[in-house]
N, C-alpha and C positions, 0 to 999 in steps of 0.2 A: 761670799761663796755662791756660785751659781745654783739656782733652784733646780729641783728635779726636772729632768727632761720630760716634756709632755708625752703622754702616752698616745701613741697613734693607734686608733681603733680601725680595724679593717672595715672598709666600706661594704655594706651588705650588697650582695649581687642578686638580682632578680633572675630566677631561672626562666629561660626562654626556650620554648619548644620549637625547634626548627620545623618549618612546614615540610610535610612529606613530599618527596619527589613524585613526579607524574608516574614513574614506573612502579613505585610502591603503592600508589593509589589504585593502580590498575590490577593489582594482584587479587583483590577480593572479587570484583565483578567478573573478571576473566576466569578466575578460579571457579566461581559458582557455575558459570555457563559451561565451562569445560567438564565439570563433574556431572552436571545434568546430561550433557550430550554424551559423555563417556558411558553412562549406564545403558543408554539406548544402543550405542554401537556395540558394547559388550554382549548385550542380549542378541543382537543381530548376528554377530560373528560366531557366537557359541551355539546358535540355533535352538535356544530354549523355547519350548512350546508354551506360550503364555495364553491364558484365557483372553477372549477378544477385548473385554473391557480393560484389562490390565495392559494389553498391547496398545490400545488407543492412548491410554494415559502415559505409558512409558515412552513410546515412540513419538507421541505428540509433544510431550515436554522437551524431548531431545531436539526435535525440529524447531520448536520455539526458541530454545536456547541458542541454537546455531543461527537462527534468524536475527536474534538480538545482536550477536557478535558481528554478523554481516552488516547490520544497520549501523553499528558504531564505526566499523571500518569504512563503510561507505561515506559517512559524514566526514571522518578524518581525511579521506581522500580528496575532499573538496579543496584542501590546501594546495594540492598539486595538480588540480584539473581546473579548467576555466569554469566560472560560476554557473553559467546556463547549462553547460553540458553536465556538470556535477549534479544538478537537480534532476536531470533526465536519467542519469546513470544511477543515482540514489533510488529513484523510483523503481528501476529494474532490479537493483540489488535487494531492495526491501521485500520484494515478492518472489524472489528465487524459489523459496519453498513451495509456493503456490504453483509455479511453473513445473517444478519437479513432480508434484502430485498429479497435476492436470495432464502433463505429457506422458506420465506413466499409464494413466487410464487410456489416453488416446492411442498410444503405441500398442498396448495390450489388446485394445479393441480390434486391431488388425487381425489378430488370430482368434479372439473371442468377442464376437459382436455384442454379446450381452453386457459388456463393460462400456460400450459407447455412450449410453446415457449418463454415466458418472462423469465422463470428461466434460460434457456440456454442462452438467449440474454444477460442478465446481467453478466453471467459468462464469456462469450466470449468477451464481450465489456471491462470488467475490465482487463482481461488478456492482450488484445491487446493494451489497453491504457497504461498500465504499461510499456510494453516493447517498443512499437512503439513511444510513446511520452515521458514517464518518463525517460527512460535511456538517449536518446539524449538530453533532456532538462537539465539534470544534467551536461552533458559534456559541454553544452553551458554556464551554470552558472560558471563552473570551468574555462572555457576559458575567460569569462568576468572578473572574479576575477584576473586572471593572467594578462590580459590587463591593469587592473587598477593599477598594479604595475609599468607600463611604462618601461618594459624591464628588471626590476630587477628580480633576481632569485625568483622562487615561494617558499613561506614558507611551502607549502604543499609537503611533501616527496612523496606523491602518484601521483603527477601530473608531467608528462613529457612534456617538451615544444617542443622538436624536435625529431620526429614528435609529435604533441600534442596528449596526451592520458592520461587516468586514469589507473594506475597500481593497480591491485588487489593482495591481499596476497594469498599464496598457500592454506590457509584454505578454500577459496571460491570454490575450486575444489569439495568440498563436495556438495554444492548446484548444481553445474553444473552436477555432476554425477547423482544426484537424479532426476534432471530435465530430463536427458536422459532416465533414467529408467522409470519415469512416462510417458514420451512421447511414449516410446515403448509399455507400457501397454494400453495407451489410443488409440492406433491405431485401436483397435477393435471397438471403438465407431462409427466412420463413416462407418465401414464395416457392422455393424449390425443395425445402425440407432437408437441406444438407449444406455442409460447408466445403466448397470445392478447393482443391489445391491451388488453382489459378487465383482464386480470391485471396487465399492465404498469402500467396507471394506478393500480391498487390498491397495487402495490409502490412506485411513486413517491410516492404519498400517505403510505405508511408511512415512507418515508425523510424526507419533509418533516416529518412528525410527530416523527421522531427528532431532527432539527435543532432544532425548536422546544423539544422536551423538554430536550435537553442545554444549551440556551442559558440555562436557569434554574439549572443545577447550580452549586454553589459549588466553586471550584477555587483552587489555590494561585497565587501570582504566577508567571507563566511564567518558566522558567529557560532562556534561550536558549543555544545552544552553537554554536561554530564560526563560519561565515560569517553565520548568522542573528543571532548575538550582535553582530557588527560592524554589521549592518544596524540592529539595534535601538538601537545606541548613537548613531546619527545624530540630529541635531536633529529634532523631531517633524515639521515640515513637509517637510524634506528626506527623512526616512524614508518618510513616506506617499507622496510623489511617486515615490521610487525603487521602493517596493514595487509601486505601481500600474503603473509603467513596466515592471518585470520581468514582472508578470502579463500585460500586454498583449503584449509582444514574445514571451515564451515561448509563450503560447497561439497566436499567429500562426504561429510556427515549427512547433509540433506539428501544427496543422491543415493547414499547407502540406505537411508531409512525411509525413502519415499514409498518403496514397494511394500514393506511390512506395515507401514502406517495406513496406506490405502486399503490393504487387505483387512486390517483390523477394523477400519471404519465400516466396511461392508458386512463382515461377519459379526462385528459387535452390534450393529443395528439389528440384525436378524436374531441374535442371541438375547438381546434385551427387549425385543418386541417393538423396537422403534424403526420407523421407515428409514432404511439404509440410504435411500436417495436423499432424504433431508439431512442426514448426518454428513454425507459427502458435500452437499450443497452449502451447509452453514458451519459445521464444526471445523472442517478443513480450512476454509477461508479465515475463520476467527483465529485459528492457531497461526496461520502464515502471515496474517496482516497485523497481528498484535504489535510487533516492534514498530511498524510504520505508523500506527496510530499513536504510540507512545512518543515517537520523535516529533510528530506533528503537534501533539499536545504540549510538549516541552517548548516548542517554538512559540506557541500561543501564550503560554504562561510567562515566557521571557519577554513578552512585548513585541513579538513578530508574527502576528496573526495571519497576515497575508502570506508570509513564507510557509507557515504551517498548512494553510489551505492550498497553497501552490504545490506542495509536495503531493497532496492527495489528488489534485487536479492532474499533475504529471503522471501519477500512477494510473489514473483513469484512462489517459491516452495510451499508456503502456498496455493496459489490459484490453482495451477495445481495439487495438491494432496488433501488437506483437503476440499477445496471448491467444486471441482468436485466430490469428494467422498461422501460428505454429501447430494448432490442433490437427488440421487436415494433413500437414506434412508429417507429423509424428504417426498419424494413422496410416499413411501411405508407406512409410518406412517399416511399419510393423506388418505390412502385407495386406492392408485393408482396402486397397484400391485408391482411386483419385478423389474421393470425397468422404467426409465423415457424415454418416446419416444421422438425422434427428427424428425421433418419434413424435407423436402428437403432443405429449407432455413437454418435450424439449422445445418444440416449436412455440408453444404457449409461453414458456419461460423466456425464450429468446425475444419474442415480441414484447413481453413485459420489460425486459432489460433494455431493449432498444428505445422504447418509448420513454422510459425513465431517463435514459441518457439525453434524449432530446429535450426533455423538460429541464434537466439540470443545466444544460447549455443555455437554454432560453432564459433561465433565471439569472445566470451570470453574465448575460450580454451587457447589462448595465454596469458591469464591473463592481457590483455591490451584492453582497449576500446578506439579506436581512432576515430578521427573526420570523416574519410571516411565512416566507417561502421555505425557511428551514423547517418550520412546523408542518407545512404542507407536504414536503418531501418525506418527512419522518412518518406522518400519519398514513400516507399512501403506501409507504414501505411496510409499515406494521400491519396494515389492513390485510395483506396477503397471508399473514400468520393467523389472524383472527378468523378470516374467512378463506380457508384453503381450497375451496372448490374451483373447478374449471371455469364456471361462470364468473366467479369473483375475480379470477386472474384476467379474464377478458374485460370485465368492467373497469378494473383498476388500470389496465392498459389503455382503455378508451379515455379514462380520466387524465392520465399522463399526456396522451396525444392531444386532447382537446385543449388543455391548459398550455401546452407547448405551442400549438397553432395560434392561440390568442396572443401569447407573448411575442411570437415571431411577427405577427401582424402589427402589434403596438410598437415594437422595437425594430422596425424595418431597417432604419439607418444603421443601428448598432449591429444588426445581422449582417449587413453588407460589409461593414468594417471587419467583423470577425472572419468572414469567409475570405476576405482579401489578405488578412494579416499574415497567414503562413507563407504567402507567395510574394509578398511585397519585399523589395530590396531593403536591406538594413541601412 
């Protein structure tokens, strides 16, 4: 007789959790920024009268949320735009909140001249924050990332360990050369005590030339990180529609909230007994540039330090050409005449910003950003907070200028190559 049939036991199956689709992963970050932005918009549309400090917090957070959304969409747009142009446009997109706040002050100053100093304050503060804090901070992040490897060789080809530095590609000479040209053009501003519309048009033309120039640069395939990577993983049509939608909504939020945020900065400073000029000069740029810093830091952490520093360098070109250039135009449209006037304090701040720019360019002429110069830039930047007097500002400006002149003399050949780079045929 045949024996009993063997018992077939079911093969145990291992539960496998399917990875979430990009669309699902986007729900949380986009939902958070939408909620934060929505509360600011709701307060704006309902006309709720907030205390100044609460207004700074509410409208400021909403603008930061919209700025993060813009930055994510700007990164994802690199997939559909040529690499060099994408870097330039990303630099524009990342500081759109700053444009909105600055241009609001400049436009309003046409009817109310007392607001003119705030427009220049935000511009000088954002420029100095980017170079004096942003550049050194990226180098610090790169150093900490290298230390985390515990002596192993850095996986980032742009990081040099002995001596420690970030190496930039030769293409970045374009930005350095244009910063030199723009700095030479803006020397007339402290001499005349105003920013003329004619100069603004020239600076804007220089920025447009920059965008056209970098559009032809050969770059690597974009490596997206974080939320931008999930946006980039969407199907092409869905991605493009989503990116455009984020651009439109975020831009509307920023434009809608620029005025109440600007007013809350001024009134909040007065109510809290804090210099409202300093709040506009430093708090507004901190809020508007936070997403840009985060993107640059993510590049450094992911082993692309030169790309991270390149984003901040492109933003510096953007601020020193397009941002400065649009101020007198906005002032004129607001009925303020053909020049944005600067008072004595603003002239000092502009000289400080211009000399810092020259030193920053001089430092990068070697296409290496080392720790010694990073420390020097940060110490000089911080000195104006420790010693806030007029005399201290002129002394620090002199220090910037002296160091820049020495470096230009020592690096004469590199200076010539940088000046020629923007105008050399590709």
